[in-house]
C-alpha positions in Angstrom: 0.1 0.0 0.0 1.4 3.4 -0.9 1.9 6.1 1.6 -0.9 8.2 0.0 -3.4 5.2 0.1 -2.4 4.6 3.6 -3.2 8.1 4.7 -6.5 8.1 2.9 -7.5 4.9 4.6 -6.3 6.2 8.0 -8.2 9.5 7.5 -11.3 7.6 6.5 -11.2 5.3 9.6 -10.7 8.4 11.9 -13.6 10.2 10.3 -15.8 7.1 10.4 -15.0 6.3 14.0 -15.9 9.8 15.2 -19.2 10.0 13.4 -20.6 6.7 14.5 -23.3 7.0 17.2 -22.6 5.3 20.5 -25.3 2.7 19.7 -23.7 1.8 16.3 -22.8 -2.0 16.1 -20.1 -3.4 13.9 -22.9 -4.2 11.3 -23.8 -0.6 11.3 -20.2 0.3 10.7 -20.0 -2.2 7.9 -23.1 -0.5 6.2 -21.8 2.9 6.8 -18.5 2.0 5.3 -20.1 0.7 2.2 -22.1 3.9 1.8 -19.0 6.1 2.2 -17.3 4.0 -0.5 -20.4 4.3 -2.7 -20.5 8.2 -2.4 -16.6 9.0 -2.3 -16.7 10.3 -5.8 -19.8 12.5 -5.3 -17.7 15.7 -4.6 -18.5 16.0 -0.8 -15.8 16.2 1.8 -15.2 12.8 3.6 -16.6 14.0 6.9 -19.8 15.1 5.2 -20.2 11.8 3.6 -19.6 10.0 6.8 -22.2 12.1 8.6 -24.7 11.5 5.8 -24.1 7.8 5.8 -24.4 7.7 9.6 -27.6 9.6 9.5 -29.2 7.4 6.8 -28.1 4.2 8.8 -29.7 5.7 11.9 -33.1 6.2 10.0 -33.2 2.6 8.7 -34.7 -0.3 10.5 -32.2 -2.8 12.1 -33.9 -5.4 10.0 -33.4 -3.7 6.6 -31.5 -5.9 4.2 -30.8 -3.3 1.4 -27.6 -1.2 1.5 -27.9 2.5 2.5 -27.3 3.4 -1.2 -30.1 1.2 -2.4 -32.5 2.3 0.5 -31.9 6.0 0.0 -33.4 5.7 -3.6 -36.9 4.9 -2.2 -36.8 7.1 1.0 -36.5 10.7 -0.4 -37.7 12.3 2.7 -35.0 10.6 4.9 -32.4 11.4 2.1 -33.3 15.0 2.2 -33.3 15.2 6.0 -29.8 13.7 6.1 -28.6 15.9 3.2 -29.5 18.9 5.5 -28.2 17.3 8.7 -24.7 16.3 7.3 -24.2 19.6 5.2 -24.4 17.8 1.9 -25.4 20.0 -1.2 
């Protein structure tokens, strides 16, 4: 792994760990990480993406089987609320 790739990965983990709610499980962290990966090329700052994904994860049922990126397509009100809360757009 290059030094740059390592720094990006380390930064991501630091951001993700500070934006997870206290109740977040390892399963939540997995879904949030996938959401962050899905959205990393959308032009938002990493901390904004992590906040958005954490917000969306919090709005989803713990029994949900869709990824955050799939779920957000059919839950516009929740997406808009998390856009506002995270500072996205």
